[in-house]
C-alpha positions as CSV (number, residue, x, y, z in Angstrom):
1,M,-25.0,-16.1,-79.3
2,W,-21.8,-14.1,-81.0
3,F,-19.0,-14.3,-79.2
4,G,-16.3,-11.1,-79.1
5,T,-12.4,-11.8,-77.9
6,D,-8.7,-11.1,-79.2
7,D,-8.6,-14.5,-81.3
8,G,-11.7,-12.6,-83.3
9,L,-15.8,-13.5,-83.9
10,S,-17.3,-17.1,-82.5
11,R,-20.3,-17.6,-82.7
12,F,-22.0,-20.6,-80.7
13,D,-25.5,-22.1,-83.0
14,G,-26.1,-24.1,-79.3
15,I,-24.3,-27.2,-80.4
16,S,-20.7,-25.7,-81.7
17,F,-18.3,-22.6,-82.7
18,K,-18.2,-21.2,-85.3
19,N,-14.4,-18.2,-85.9
20,Y,-14.1,-16.0,-87.4
21,Y,-10.9,-13.8,-87.8
22,L,-12.0,-9.9,-88.8
23,S,-8.4,-9.8,-91.0
24,E,-10.1,-12.7,-93.5
25,Y,-11.9,-10.8,-94.5
26,I,-11.3,-6.9,-94.4
27,N,-8.0,-6.5,-94.8
28,A,-4.8,-7.9,-93.7
29,T,-3.7,-5.0,-91.2
30,T,-7.0,-5.5,-89.3
31,S,-6.7,-5.7,-85.4
32,N,-8.6,-9.5,-85.0
33,S,-9.2,-7.9,-81.6
34,V,-12.9,-7.3,-80.5
35,K,-13.8,-5.7,-77.8
36,K,-17.4,-4.1,-77.6
37,I,-20.6,-5.7,-80.5
38,F,-23.6,-4.0,-80.4
39,I,-26.7,-5.1,-82.8
40,D,-28.3,-2.8,-85.0
41,R,-32.1,-1.3,-85.2
42,R,-30.8,-2.5,-88.8
43,G,-29.1,-6.4,-87.8
44,R,-26.3,-4.5,-89.0
45,M,-23.4,-5.6,-86.4
46,W,-21.3,-2.6,-85.4
47,I,-17.1,-4.5,-84.0
48,G,-15.5,-2.6,-81.8
49,L,-11.8,-3.5,-82.7
50,D,-8.8,-1.8,-80.5
51,T,-7.6,-0.3,-83.6
52,G,-11.3,1.3,-84.9
53,I,-14.8,0.3,-85.4
54,V,-16.0,-2.4,-88.3
55,I,-19.7,-2.5,-89.4
């Protein structure tokens, strides 16, 4: 299960949480504030941030 937070993405596997800070994976100027999460038919995760969209 995925959760969007003001501090990135969190994934809960039923036992524990794993946090992902988007600025570590994309570039240093990317916001970590996740507003929306959408998984499309192809299994891609679309992440709506306060500064734009990341796929």
